[in-house]
PyMOL Python script that loads the backbone (N, CA, C, O; Angstrom):
from pymol import cmd

cmd.read_pdbstr("""\
ATOM      1  N   MET A   1      13.381-124.358  45.777  1.00  0.00           N
ATOM      2  CA  MET A   1      13.614-123.520  44.624  1.00  0.00           C
ATOM      3  C   MET A   1      15.039-122.962  44.715  1.00  0.00           C
ATOM      4  O   MET A   1      15.437-122.416  45.743  1.00  0.00           O
ATOM      5  N   ASP A   2      15.779-123.104  43.650  1.00  0.00           N
ATOM      6  CA  ASP A   2      17.168-122.654  43.676  1.00  0.00           C
ATOM      7  C   ASP A   2      17.305-121.238  43.104  1.00  0.00           C
ATOM      8  O   ASP A   2      16.354-120.669  42.567  1.00  0.00           O
ATOM      9  N   ILE A   3      18.503-120.695  43.235  1.00  0.00           N
ATOM     10  CA  ILE A   3      18.757-119.309  42.822  1.00  0.00           C
ATOM     11  C   ILE A   3      18.629-119.162  41.312  1.00  0.00           C
ATOM     12  O   ILE A   3      18.168-118.127  40.830  1.00  0.00           O
ATOM     13  N   GLN A   4      19.026-120.170  40.570  1.00  0.00           N
ATOM     14  CA  GLN A   4      18.941-120.085  39.101  1.00  0.00           C
ATOM     15  C   GLN A   4      17.491-119.968  38.644  1.00  0.00           C
ATOM     16  O   GLN A   4      17.191-119.194  37.735  1.00  0.00           O
ATOM     17  N   THR A   5      16.595-120.720  39.258  1.00  0.00           N
ATOM     18  CA  THR A   5      15.170-120.643  38.909  1.00  0.00           C
ATOM     19  C   THR A   5      14.601-119.273  39.254  1.00  0.00           C
ATOM     20  O   THR A   5      13.862-118.687  38.463  1.00  0.00           O
ATOM     21  N   LEU A   6      14.942-118.762  40.435  1.00  0.00           N
ATOM     22  CA  LEU A   6      14.474-117.435  40.820  1.00  0.00           C
ATOM     23  C   LEU A   6      15.024-116.358  39.895  1.00  0.00           C
ATOM     24  O   LEU A   6      14.306-115.425  39.534  1.00  0.00           O
ATOM     25  N   THR A   7      16.280-116.478  39.513  1.00  0.00           N
ATOM     26  CA  THR A   7      16.883-115.503  38.609  1.00  0.00           C
ATOM     27  C   THR A   7      16.169-115.506  37.259  1.00  0.00           C
ATOM     28  O   THR A   7      15.891-114.447  36.696  1.00  0.00           O
ATOM     29  N   THR A   8      15.879-116.682  36.752  1.00  0.00           N
ATOM     30  CA  THR A   8      15.147-116.789  35.483  1.00  0.00           C
ATOM     31  C   THR A   8      13.743-116.215  35.611  1.00  0.00           C
ATOM     32  O   THR A   8      13.270-115.524  34.708  1.00  0.00           O
ATOM     33  N   PHE A   9      13.075-116.496  36.726  1.00  0.00           N
ATOM     34  CA  PHE A   9      11.741-115.957  36.966  1.00  0.00           C
ATOM     35  C   PHE A   9      11.754-114.433  36.962  1.00  0.00           C
ATOM     36  O   PHE A   9      10.940-113.808  36.282  1.00  0.00           O
ATOM     37  N   PHE A  10      12.667-113.835  37.714  1.00  0.00           N
ATOM     38  CA  PHE A  10      12.720-112.377  37.776  1.00  0.00           C
ATOM     39  C   PHE A  10      13.195-111.763  36.465  1.00  0.00           C
ATOM     40  O   PHE A  10      12.830-110.630  36.150  1.00  0.00           O
ATOM     41  N   MET A  11      13.995-112.481  35.703  1.00  0.00           N
ATOM     42  CA  MET A  11      14.398-111.991  34.392  1.00  0.00           C
ATOM     43  C   MET A  11      13.173-111.854  33.492  1.00  0.00           C
ATOM     44  O   MET A  11      12.987-110.827  32.839  1.00  0.00           O
ATOM     45  N   TRP A  12      12.335-112.900  33.459  1.00  0.00           N
ATOM     46  CA  TRP A  12      11.149-112.843  32.619  1.00  0.00           C
ATOM     47  C   TRP A  12      10.128-111.837  33.139  1.00  0.00           C
ATOM     48  O   TRP A  12       9.448-111.186  32.347  1.00  0.00           O
ATOM     49  N   CYS A  13      10.011-111.701  34.456  1.00  0.00           N
ATOM     50  CA  CYS A  13       9.133-110.669  35.019  1.00  0.00           C
ATOM     51  C   CYS A  13       9.593-109.284  34.589  1.00  0.00           C
ATOM     52  O   CYS A  13       8.775-108.432  34.241  1.00  0.00           O
ATOM     53  N   THR A  14      10.900-109.060  34.612  1.00  0.00           N
ATOM     54  CA  THR A  14      11.449-107.767  34.216  1.00  0.00           C
ATOM     55  C   THR A  14      11.211-107.505  32.737  1.00  0.00           C
ATOM     56  O   THR A  14      10.860-106.389  32.356  1.00  0.00           O
ATOM     57  N   ILE A  15      11.397-108.512  31.904  1.00  0.00           N
ATOM     58  CA  ILE A  15      11.182-108.330  30.461  1.00  0.00           C
ATOM     59  C   ILE A  15       9.716-108.038  30.156  1.00  0.00           C
ATOM     60  O   ILE A  15       9.415-107.122  29.390  1.00  0.00           O
ATOM     61  N   ILE A  16       8.813-108.796  30.739  1.00  0.00           N
ATOM     62  CA  ILE A  16       7.380-108.613  30.461  1.00  0.00           C
ATOM     63  C   ILE A  16       6.892-107.278  30.997  1.00  0.00           C
ATOM     64  O   ILE A  16       6.234-106.533  30.271  1.00  0.00           O
ATOM     65  N   ASN A  17       7.197-106.957  32.246  1.00  0.00           N
ATOM     66  CA  ASN A  17       6.744-105.698  32.819  1.00  0.00           C
ATOM     67  C   ASN A  17       7.435-104.497  32.175  1.00  0.00           C
ATOM     68  O   ASN A  17       6.829-103.432  32.053  1.00  0.00           O
ATOM     69  N   GLY A  18       8.691-104.653  31.764  1.00  0.00           N
ATOM     70  CA  GLY A  18       9.370-103.581  31.040  1.00  0.00           C
ATOM     71  C   GLY A  18       8.709-103.321  29.701  1.00  0.00           C
ATOM     72  O   GLY A  18       8.585-102.170  29.281  1.00  0.00           O
ATOM     73  N   GLY A  19       8.283-104.383  29.025  1.00  0.00           N
ATOM     74  CA  GLY A  19       7.550-104.217  27.769  1.00  0.00           C
ATOM     75  C   GLY A  19       6.230-103.505  27.956  1.00  0.00           C
ATOM     76  O   GLY A  19       5.859-102.650  27.152  1.00  0.00           O
ATOM     77  N   ILE A  20       5.520-103.853  29.015  1.00  0.00           N
ATOM     78  CA  ILE A  20       4.252-103.180  29.318  1.00  0.00           C
ATOM     79  C   ILE A  20       4.503-101.700  29.604  1.00  0.00           C
ATOM     80  O   ILE A  20       3.758-100.842  29.131  1.00  0.00           O
ATOM     81  N   LEU A  21       5.541-101.399  30.371  1.00  0.00           N
ATOM     82  CA  LEU A  21       5.870-100.012  30.697  1.00  0.00           C
ATOM     83  C   LEU A  21       6.237 -99.221  29.442  1.00  0.00           C
ATOM     84  O   LEU A  21       5.773 -98.094  29.266  1.00  0.00           O
ATOM     85  N   ILE A  22       7.054 -99.792  28.580  1.00  0.00           N
ATOM     86  CA  ILE A  22       7.441 -99.104  27.348  1.00  0.00           C
ATOM     87  C   ILE A  22       6.233 -98.882  26.440  1.00  0.00           C
ATOM     88  O   ILE A  22       6.095 -97.817  25.838  1.00  0.00           O
ATOM     89  N   LEU A  23       5.356 -99.887  26.339  1.00  0.00           N
ATOM     90  CA  LEU A  23       4.149 -99.741  25.527  1.00  0.00           C
ATOM     91  C   LEU A  23       3.244 -98.647  26.071  1.00  0.00           C
ATOM     92  O   LEU A  23       2.715 -97.842  25.303  1.00  0.00           O
ATOM     93  N   TRP A  24       3.059 -98.607  27.394  1.00  0.00           N
ATOM     94  CA  TRP A  24       2.230 -97.601  28.023  1.00  0.00           C
ATOM     95  C   TRP A  24       2.812 -96.209  27.806  1.00  0.00           C
ATOM     96  O   TRP A  24       2.071 -95.271  27.514  1.00  0.00           O
ATOM     97  N   ILE A  25       4.126 -96.063  27.944  1.00  0.00           N
ATOM     98  CA  ILE A  25       4.773 -94.776  27.706  1.00  0.00           C
ATOM     99  C   ILE A  25       4.595 -94.358  26.254  1.00  0.00           C
ATOM    100  O   ILE A  25       4.317 -93.192  25.973  1.00  0.00           O
ATOM    101  N   ALA A  26       4.753 -95.300  25.328  1.00  0.00           N
ATOM    102  CA  ALA A  26       4.597 -94.979  23.904  1.00  0.00           C
ATOM    103  C   ALA A  26       3.183 -94.491  23.602  1.00  0.00           C
ATOM    104  O   ALA A  26       3.006 -93.518  22.869  1.00  0.00           O
ATOM    105  N   PHE A  27       2.178 -95.161  24.161  1.00  0.00           N
ATOM    106  CA  PHE A  27       0.802 -94.711  23.945  1.00  0.00           C
ATOM    107  C   PHE A  27       0.587 -93.318  24.500  1.00  0.00           C
ATOM    108  O   PHE A  27      -0.036 -92.480  23.848  1.00  0.00           O
ATOM    109  N   CYS A  28       1.097 -93.055  25.705  1.00  0.00           N
ATOM    110  CA  CYS A  28       0.871 -91.756  26.338  1.00  0.00           C
ATOM    111  C   CYS A  28       1.628 -90.627  25.644  1.00  0.00           C
ATOM    112  O   CYS A  28       1.173 -89.483  25.649  1.00  0.00           O
ATOM    113  N   VAL A  29       2.772 -90.936  25.049  1.00  0.00           N
ATOM    114  CA  VAL A  29       3.582 -89.903  24.398  1.00  0.00           C
ATOM    115  C   VAL A  29       3.125 -89.656  22.960  1.00  0.00           C
ATOM    116  O   VAL A  29       2.997 -88.505  22.541  1.00  0.00           O
ATOM    117  N   PHE A  30       2.877 -90.732  22.200  1.00  0.00           N
ATOM    118  CA  PHE A  30       2.615 -90.579  20.779  1.00  0.00           C
ATOM    119  C   PHE A  30       1.138 -90.444  20.406  1.00  0.00           C
ATOM    120  O   PHE A  30       0.819 -89.845  19.379  1.00  0.00           O
ATOM    121  N   THR A  31       0.233 -90.990  21.220  1.00  0.00           N
ATOM    122  CA  THR A  31      -1.201 -90.881  20.909  1.00  0.00           C
ATOM    123  C   THR A  31      -2.008 -90.501  22.150  1.00  0.00           C
ATOM    124  O   THR A  31      -2.922 -91.233  22.531  1.00  0.00           O
ATOM    125  N   PRO A  32      -1.690 -89.371  22.788  1.00  0.00           N
ATOM    126  CA  PRO A  32      -2.427 -89.035  24.012  1.00  0.00           C
ATOM    127  C   PRO A  32      -3.895 -88.720  23.765  1.00  0.00           C
ATOM    128  O   PRO A  32      -4.732 -88.976  24.632  1.00  0.00           O
ATOM    129  N   ASP A  33      -4.226 -88.166  22.592  1.00  0.00           N
ATOM    130  CA  ASP A  33      -5.624 -87.835  22.320  1.00  0.00           C
ATOM    131  C   ASP A  33      -6.490 -89.077  22.169  1.00  0.00           C
ATOM    132  O   ASP A  33      -7.622 -89.103  22.654  1.00  0.00           O
ATOM    133  N   SER A  34      -5.980 -90.098  21.509  1.00  0.00           N
ATOM    134  CA  SER A  34      -6.782 -91.318  21.351  1.00  0.00           C
ATOM    135  C   SER A  34      -6.929 -92.056  22.685  1.00  0.00           C
ATOM    136  O   SER A  34      -7.965 -92.666  22.950  1.00  0.00           O
ATOM    137  N   VAL A  35      -5.901 -92.000  23.513  1.00  0.00           N
ATOM    138  CA  VAL A  35      -6.007 -92.622  24.839  1.00  0.00           C
ATOM    139  C   VAL A  35      -7.067 -91.891  25.656  1.00  0.00           C
ATOM    140  O   VAL A  35      -7.880 -92.524  26.331  1.00  0.00           O
ATOM    141  N   TYR A  36      -7.058 -90.558  25.596  1.00  0.00           N
ATOM    142  CA  TYR A  36      -8.058 -89.785  26.346  1.00  0.00           C
ATOM    143  C   TYR A  36      -9.467 -90.059  25.826  1.00  0.00           C
ATOM    144  O   TYR A  36     -10.388 -90.258  26.618  1.00  0.00           O
ATOM    145  N   ARG A  37      -9.644 -90.072  24.515  1.00  0.00           N
ATOM    146  CA  ARG A  37     -10.982 -90.329  23.949  1.00  0.00           C
ATOM    147  C   ARG A  37     -11.500 -91.701  24.339  1.00  0.00           C
ATOM    148  O   ARG A  37     -12.673 -91.854  24.677  1.00  0.00           O
ATOM    149  N   THR A  38     -10.623 -92.704  24.291  1.00  0.00           N
ATOM    150  CA  THR A  38     -11.031 -94.063  24.642  1.00  0.00           C
ATOM    151  C   THR A  38     -11.453 -94.146  26.108  1.00  0.00           C
ATOM    152  O   THR A  38     -12.482 -94.740  26.430  1.00  0.00           O
ATOM    153  N   GLN A  39     -10.664 -93.554  26.984  1.00  0.00           N
ATOM    154  CA  GLN A  39     -10.969 -93.646  28.409  1.00  0.00           C
ATOM    155  C   GLN A  39     -12.097 -92.707  28.829  1.00  0.00           C
ATOM    156  O   GLN A  39     -12.834 -93.012  29.767  1.00  0.00           O
ATOM    157  N   SER A  40     -12.244 -91.566  28.146  1.00  0.00           N
ATOM    158  CA  SER A  40     -13.292 -90.631  28.563  1.00  0.00           C
ATOM    159  C   SER A  40     -14.684 -91.145  28.213  1.00  0.00           C
ATOM    160  O   SER A  40     -15.672 -90.629  28.735  1.00  0.00           O
ATOM    161  N   LYS A  41     -14.784 -92.137  27.354  1.00  0.00           N
ATOM    162  CA  LYS A  41     -16.092 -92.738  27.083  1.00  0.00           C
ATOM    163  C   LYS A  41     -16.592 -93.500  28.310  1.00  0.00           C
ATOM    164  O   LYS A  41     -17.794 -93.543  28.573  1.00  0.00           O
ATOM    165  N   ARG A  42     -15.671 -94.096  29.055  1.00  0.00           N
ATOM    166  CA  ARG A  42     -16.042 -94.860  30.250  1.00  0.00           C
ATOM    167  C   ARG A  42     -16.002 -94.008  31.517  1.00  0.00           C
ATOM    168  O   ARG A  42     -16.835 -94.156  32.411  1.00  0.00           O
ATOM    169  N   PHE A  43     -15.013 -93.111  31.572  1.00  0.00           N
ATOM    170  CA  PHE A  43     -14.817 -92.282  32.763  1.00  0.00           C
ATOM    171  C   PHE A  43     -14.834 -90.815  32.356  1.00  0.00           C
ATOM    172  O   PHE A  43     -13.802 -90.277  31.955  1.00  0.00           O
ATOM    173  N   PRO A  44     -15.980 -90.163  32.451  1.00  0.00           N
ATOM    174  CA  PRO A  44     -16.061 -88.765  31.999  1.00  0.00           C
ATOM    175  C   PRO A  44     -15.372 -87.809  32.989  1.00  0.00           C
ATOM    176  O   PRO A  44     -15.980 -87.357  33.959  1.00  0.00           O
ATOM    177  N   ILE A  45     -14.101 -87.515  32.724  1.00  0.00           N
ATOM    178  CA  ILE A  45     -13.351 -86.576  33.557  1.00  0.00           C
ATOM    179  C   ILE A  45     -12.691 -85.545  32.641  1.00  0.00           C
ATOM    180  O   ILE A  45     -12.480 -85.818  31.459  1.00  0.00           O
ATOM    181  N   PRO A  46     -12.368 -84.376  33.167  1.00  0.00           N
ATOM    182  CA  PRO A  46     -11.700 -83.356  32.348  1.00  0.00           C
ATOM    183  C   PRO A  46     -10.301 -83.807  31.921  1.00  0.00           C
ATOM    184  O   PRO A  46      -9.686 -84.663  32.557  1.00  0.00           O
ATOM    185  N   ARG A  47      -9.819 -83.217  30.840  1.00  0.00           N
ATOM    186  CA  ARG A  47      -8.521 -83.605  30.274  1.00  0.00           C
ATOM    187  C   ARG A  47      -7.383 -83.381  31.261  1.00  0.00           C
ATOM    188  O   ARG A  47      -6.484 -84.218  31.353  1.00  0.00           O
ATOM    189  N   GLU A  48      -7.397 -82.288  31.993  1.00  0.00           N
ATOM    190  CA  GLU A  48      -6.326 -82.002  32.945  1.00  0.00           C
ATOM    191  C   GLU A  48      -6.268 -83.055  34.046  1.00  0.00           C
ATOM    192  O   GLU A  48      -5.189 -83.505  34.431  1.00  0.00           O
ATOM    193  N   THR A  49      -7.427 -83.441  34.545  1.00  0.00           N
ATOM    194  CA  THR A  49      -7.494 -84.480  35.570  1.00  0.00           C
ATOM    195  C   THR A  49      -7.013 -85.811  35.012  1.00  0.00           C
ATOM    196  O   THR A  49      -6.304 -86.555  35.689  1.00  0.00           O
ATOM    197  N   PHE A  50      -7.398 -86.106  33.786  1.00  0.00           N
ATOM    198  CA  PHE A  50      -6.953 -87.338  33.149  1.00  0.00           C
ATOM    199  C   PHE A  50      -5.437 -87.369  33.029  1.00  0.00           C
ATOM    200  O   PHE A  50      -4.817 -88.396  33.305  1.00  0.00           O
ATOM    201  N   ASN A  51      -4.831 -86.257  32.619  1.00  0.00           N
ATOM    202  CA  ASN A  51      -3.378 -86.206  32.495  1.00  0.00           C
ATOM    203  C   ASN A  51      -2.693 -86.458  33.831  1.00  0.00           C
ATOM    204  O   ASN A  51      -1.708 -87.193  33.895  1.00  0.00           O
ATOM    205  N   VAL A  52      -3.205 -85.857  34.891  1.00  0.00           N
ATOM    206  CA  VAL A  52      -2.616 -86.065  36.218  1.00  0.00           C
ATOM    207  C   VAL A  52      -2.745 -87.519  36.634  1.00  0.00           C
ATOM    208  O   VAL A  52      -1.788 -88.105  37.140  1.00  0.00           O
ATOM    209  N   VAL A  53      -3.908 -88.105  36.431  1.00  0.00           N
ATOM    210  CA  VAL A  53      -4.142 -89.491  36.835  1.00  0.00           C
ATOM    211  C   VAL A  53      -3.272 -90.455  36.031  1.00  0.00           C
ATOM    212  O   VAL A  53      -2.648 -91.347  36.606  1.00  0.00           O
ATOM    213  N   ILE A  54      -3.223 -90.288  34.716  1.00  0.00           N
ATOM    214  CA  ILE A  54      -2.497 -91.246  33.881  1.00  0.00           C
ATOM    215  C   ILE A  54      -0.999 -91.173  34.147  1.00  0.00           C
ATOM    216  O   ILE A  54      -0.332 -92.207  34.183  1.00  0.00           O
ATOM    217  N   TYR A  55      -0.453 -89.965  34.335  1.00  0.00           N
ATOM    218  CA  TYR A  55       0.972 -89.861  34.600  1.00  0.00           C
ATOM    219  C   TYR A  55       1.320 -90.243  36.039  1.00  0.00           C
ATOM    220  O   TYR A  55       2.443 -90.670  36.310  1.00  0.00           O
ATOM    221  N   SER A  56       0.381 -90.098  36.950  1.00  0.00           N
ATOM    222  CA  SER A  56       0.609 -90.592  38.311  1.00  0.00           C
ATOM    223  C   SER A  56       0.671 -92.115  38.330  1.00  0.00           C
ATOM    224  O   SER A  56       1.548 -92.698  38.967  1.00  0.00           O
ATOM    225  N   PHE A  57      -0.258 -92.753  37.633  1.00  0.00           N
ATOM    226  CA  PHE A  57      -0.220 -94.214  37.546  1.00  0.00           C
ATOM    227  C   PHE A  57       1.026 -94.690  36.816  1.00  0.00           C
ATOM    228  O   PHE A  57       1.592 -95.724  37.168  1.00  0.00           O
ATOM    229  N   LEU A  58       1.455 -93.955  35.813  1.00  0.00           N
ATOM    230  CA  LEU A  58       2.671 -94.309  35.089  1.00  0.00           C
ATOM    231  C   LEU A  58       3.886 -94.235  36.014  1.00  0.00           C
ATOM    232  O   LEU A  58       4.735 -95.126  35.996  1.00  0.00           O
ATOM    233  N   GLY A  59       3.970 -93.196  36.806  1.00  0.00           N
ATOM    234  CA  GLY A  59       5.063 -93.073  37.764  1.00  0.00           C
ATOM    235  C   GLY A  59       5.020 -94.152  38.838  1.00  0.00           C
ATOM    236  O   GLY A  59       6.058 -94.695  39.216  1.00  0.00           O
ATOM    237  N   LEU A  60       3.836 -94.461  39.326  1.00  0.00           N
ATOM    238  CA  LEU A  60       3.685 -95.511  40.334  1.00  0.00           C
ATOM    239  C   LEU A  60       4.078 -96.873  39.768  1.00  0.00           C
ATOM    240  O   LEU A  60       4.747 -97.656  40.443  1.00  0.00           O
ATOM    241  N   PHE A  61       3.669 -97.159  38.539  1.00  0.00           N
ATOM    242  CA  PHE A  61       4.037 -98.415  37.906  1.00  0.00           C
ATOM    243  C   PHE A  61       5.551 -98.503  37.725  1.00  0.00           C
ATOM    244  O   PHE A  61       6.140 -99.569  37.902  1.00  0.00           O
ATOM    245  N   LYS A  62       6.181 -97.375  37.369  1.00  0.00           N
ATOM    246  CA  LYS A  62       7.634 -97.361  37.196  1.00  0.00           C
ATOM    247  C   LYS A  62       8.351 -97.639  38.514  1.00  0.00           C
ATOM    248  O   LYS A  62       9.345 -98.364  38.537  1.00  0.00           O
ATOM    249  N   ILE A  63       7.857 -97.072  39.602  1.00  0.00           N
ATOM    250  CA  ILE A  63       8.453 -97.328  40.915  1.00  0.00           C
ATOM    251  C   ILE A  63       8.295 -98.795  41.297  1.00  0.00           C
ATOM    252  O   ILE A  63       9.249 -99.427  41.751  1.00  0.00           O
ATOM    253  N   PHE A  64       7.078 -99.345  41.112  1.00  0.00           N
ATOM    254  CA  PHE A  64       6.856-100.762  41.412  1.00  0.00           C
ATOM    255  C   PHE A  64       7.718-101.652  40.527  1.00  0.00           C
ATOM    256  O   PHE A  64       8.231-102.673  40.986  1.00  0.00           O
ATOM    257  N   PHE A  65       7.881-101.275  39.273  1.00  0.00           N
ATOM    258  CA  PHE A  65       8.719-102.037  38.350  1.00  0.00           C
ATOM    259  C   PHE A  65      10.163-102.077  38.842  1.00  0.00           C
ATOM    260  O   PHE A  65      10.796-103.132  38.826  1.00  0.00           O
ATOM    261  N   LEU A  66      10.675-100.951  39.269  1.00  0.00           N
ATOM    262  CA  LEU A  66      12.044-100.907  39.773  1.00  0.00           C
ATOM    263  C   LEU A  66      12.197-101.712  41.058  1.00  0.00           C
ATOM    264  O   LEU A  66      13.137-102.495  41.192  1.00  0.00           O
ATOM    265  N   VAL A  67      11.281-101.526  41.998  1.00  0.00           N
ATOM    266  CA  VAL A  67      11.418-102.146  43.318  1.00  0.00           C
ATOM    267  C   VAL A  67      11.147-103.647  43.282  1.00  0.00           C
ATOM    268  O   VAL A  67      11.865-104.416  43.922  1.00  0.00           O
ATOM    269  N   PHE A  68      10.131-104.073  42.550  1.00  0.00           N
ATOM    270  CA  PHE A  68       9.721-105.471  42.608  1.00  0.00           C
ATOM    271  C   PHE A  68      10.220-106.334  41.451  1.00  0.00           C
ATOM    272  O   PHE A  68      10.013-107.547  41.466  1.00  0.00           O
ATOM    273  N   ASN A  69      10.873-105.742  40.450  1.00  0.00           N
ATOM    274  CA  ASN A  69      11.393-106.529  39.343  1.00  0.00           C
ATOM    275  C   ASN A  69      12.896-106.382  39.181  1.00  0.00           C
ATOM    276  O   ASN A  69      13.631-107.369  39.228  1.00  0.00           O
ATOM    277  N   ILE A  70      13.345-105.165  38.993  1.00  0.00           N
ATOM    278  CA  ILE A  70      14.760-104.963  38.688  1.00  0.00           C
ATOM    279  C   ILE A  70      15.646-105.189  39.905  1.00  0.00           C
ATOM    280  O   ILE A  70      16.675-105.856  39.797  1.00  0.00           O
ATOM    281  N   VAL A  71      15.273-104.653  41.049  1.00  0.00           N
ATOM    282  CA  VAL A  71      16.117-104.802  42.247  1.00  0.00           C
ATOM    283  C   VAL A  71      16.280-106.269  42.646  1.00  0.00           C
ATOM    284  O   VAL A  71      17.410-106.687  42.896  1.00  0.00           O
ATOM    285  N   PRO A  72      15.209-107.081  42.719  1.00  0.00           N
ATOM    286  CA  PRO A  72      15.432-108.503  43.047  1.00  0.00           C
ATOM    287  C   PRO A  72      16.250-109.239  41.981  1.00  0.00           C
ATOM    288  O   PRO A  72      17.060-110.108  42.306  1.00  0.00           O
ATOM    289  N   TYR A  73      16.036-108.890  40.713  1.00  0.00           N
ATOM    290  CA  TYR A  73      16.795-109.544  39.648  1.00  0.00           C
ATOM    291  C   TYR A  73      18.284-109.231  39.763  1.00  0.00           C
ATOM    292  O   TYR A  73      19.116-110.132  39.646  1.00  0.00           O
ATOM    293  N   VAL A  74      18.624-107.980  39.987  1.00  0.00           N
ATOM    294  CA  VAL A  74      20.035-107.597  40.125  1.00  0.00           C
ATOM    295  C   VAL A  74      20.635-108.225  41.385  1.00  0.00           C
ATOM    296  O   VAL A  74      21.781-108.673  41.370  1.00  0.00           O
ATOM    297  N   ALA A  75      19.862-108.257  42.475  1.00  0.00           N
ATOM    298  CA  ALA A  75      20.359-108.884  43.698  1.00  0.00           C
ATOM    299  C   ALA A  75      20.637-110.369  43.502  1.00  0.00           C
ATOM    300  O   ALA A  75      21.636-110.889  43.999  1.00  0.00           O
ATOM    301  N   LEU A  76      19.756-111.048  42.779  1.00  0.00           N
ATOM    302  CA  LEU A  76      19.975-112.469  42.507  1.00  0.00           C
ATOM    303  C   LEU A  76      21.172-112.679  41.574  1.00  0.00           C
ATOM    304  O   LEU A  76      21.901-113.662  41.707  1.00  0.00           O
ATOM    305  N   LEU A  77      21.368-111.767  40.646  1.00  0.00           N
ATOM    306  CA  LEU A  77      22.551-111.866  39.783  1.00  0.00           C
ATOM    307  C   LEU A  77      23.833-111.689  40.595  1.00  0.00           C
ATOM    308  O   LEU A  77      24.834-112.354  40.331  1.00  0.00           O
ATOM    309  N   ILE A  78      23.802-110.798  41.575  1.00  0.00           N
ATOM    310  CA  ILE A  78      24.985-110.548  42.399  1.00  0.00           C
ATOM    311  C   ILE A  78      25.307-111.753  43.271  1.00  0.00           C
ATOM    312  O   ILE A  78      26.463-112.169  43.355  1.00  0.00           O
ATOM    313  N   ILE A  79      24.287-112.318  43.924  1.00  0.00           N
ATOM    314  CA  ILE A  79      24.567-113.443  44.828  1.00  0.00           C
ATOM    315  C   ILE A  79      24.723-114.768  44.083  1.00  0.00           C
ATOM    316  O   ILE A  79      25.260-115.731  44.629  1.00  0.00           O
ATOM    317  N   GLY A  80      24.246-114.815  42.821  1.00  0.00           N
ATOM    318  CA  GLY A  80      24.317-116.057  42.051  1.00  0.00           C
ATOM    319  C   GLY A  80      25.696-116.246  41.527  1.00  0.00           C
ATOM    320  O   GLY A  80      25.968-117.237  40.849  1.00  0.00           O
TER     321      GLY A  80
END
""", "prot")
cmd.dss("prot")
cmd.show_as("cartoon", "prot")
cmd.util.cbc("prot")
cmd.orient("prot")
């Protein structure tokens, strides 16, 4: 596997995961009540706990996105 193939792979990983992150942020910012209602039907937890959990997962996903998508892509661009 050459550097160009890896660079293209990480580019598409970054685009797809970045889209998922932006969509998730948009749902949490613009429609938090509908997200809570949808999830509380399956997982009956208080609203405060839900907010902590959802924003913790959002932060964790953002860290993983940076470490496993953007950093390798930028590194491959530098060495390519």
